[in-house]
NUNU-689087 format. One record per residue (C-alpha): residue in one letter; x, y, z; residue number from 1. Coordinates in steps of 0.05 Angstrom, whole numbers, plus 32768, in hexadecimal, padded with zeros to 4 digits. Layout:
// residues N
('a',(X,Y,Z),NUM)
...
This chain:
// residues 77
('m',(8055,7FB0,7EA4),1)
('p',(803B,7F69,7EA7),2)
('d',(8013,7F4A,7E6F),3)
('v',(7FD0,7F26,7E77),4)
('l',(7FB8,7EEE,7E4B),5)
('v',(7F6D,7EE2,7E46),6)
('r',(7F5C,7E9D,7E2E),7)
('d',(7F1A,7E85,7E10),8)
('l',(7EFD,7ECB,7E09),9)
('d',(7EB7,7EC8,7DEC),10)
('n',(7EB5,7EE0,7DA3),11)
('d',(7E7A,7F0E,7DB2),12)
('v',(7EA1,7F30,7DEA),13)
('l',(7EDD,7F3A,7DBC),14)
('k',(7EB0,7F57,7D86),15)
('q',(7E91,7F87,7DB8),16)
('l',(7ED5,7F9D,7DD1),17)
('k',(7EED,7FA8,7D8A),18)
('a',(7EAF,7FD0,7D79),19)
('a',(7EB7,7FFA,7DB8),20)
('a',(7F00,8007,7DA8),21)
('k',(7EEE,801D,7D62),22)
('a',(7EB6,804A,7D7D),23)
('h',(7EE6,806A,7DAF),24)
('g',(7F1D,8071,7D7A),25)
('r',(7F51,8047,7D9E),26)
('s',(7F72,8003,7D9A),27)
('l',(7F54,7FC4,7DB6),28)
('q',(7F8B,7FC3,7DEB),29)
('a',(7F7B,800B,7E00),30)
('e',(7F31,7FFA,7E04),31)
('i',(7F3F,7FBE,7E30),32)
('h',(7F6C,7FE9,7E5D),33)
('d',(7F33,801B,7E64),34)
('v',(7EFF,7FE5,7E73),35)
('l',(7F2B,7FC7,7EAA),36)
('r',(7F3C,800C,7EC7),37)
('r',(7EF2,8020,7ECA),38)
('a',(7EDF,7FDC,7EE9),39)
('n',(7F12,7FE6,7F1F),40)
('a',(7EFB,802D,7F2D),41)
('r',(7EB2,8016,7F33),42)
('k',(7EC7,7FDF,7F64),43)
('l',(7EED,8012,7F8F),44)
('a',(7EB2,8043,7F8D),45)
('e',(7E81,800C,7FA1),46)
('t',(7EAF,7FF7,7FDB),47)
('r',(7EB2,803E,7FF3),48)
('r',(7E67,8047,7FED),49)
('l',(7E5A,8007,8015),50)
('s',(7E8E,801B,8049),51)
('a',(7E6D,805F,8053),52)
('k',(7E29,803E,805A),53)
('w',(7E43,800F,8090),54)
('l',(7E68,8046,80B5),55)
('k',(7E28,806F,80B6),56)
('r',(7E00,8034,80CE),57)
('l',(7E33,8021,8105),58)
('s',(7E3A,8069,811E),59)
('g',(7DF3,8069,8137),60)
('p',(7DDE,8063,8180),61)
('r',(7E0A,803A,81AD),62)
('h',(7DEF,7FFC,81CF),63)
('s',(7DF5,7FF0,8219),64)
('d',(7E27,7FBF,8235),65)
('s',(7E07,7F7A,822F),66)
('a',(7E2F,7F5F,8269),67)
('a',(7E10,7F93,8297),68)
('l',(7DCB,7F80,827F),69)
('i',(7DD8,7F37,828C),70)
('r',(7DF1,7F46,82D2),71)
('e',(7DB5,7F71,82E0),72)
('d',(7D86,7F3B,82C8),73)
('r',(7DAA,7F05,82F1),74)
('d',(7DAA,7F30,8330),75)
('a',(7D5F,7F3D,832A),76)
('r',(7D50,7EF3,8332),77)
């Protein structure tokens, strides 16, 4: 499995991660794995939610053919 190096991590962020790891009874590495895994799951869930919203919106009433409307308007003149 590949390694990731995070440079210039803010000290407060590191302290918060260490505190969370301690509270959850796991190593800092395990805590970071969990944070990244949950962030990815949220992103996927948000993408699915937005996709469903757009599919619902686009499945509404169909619009008429604009070319036919233009022809009809042009022929009326």
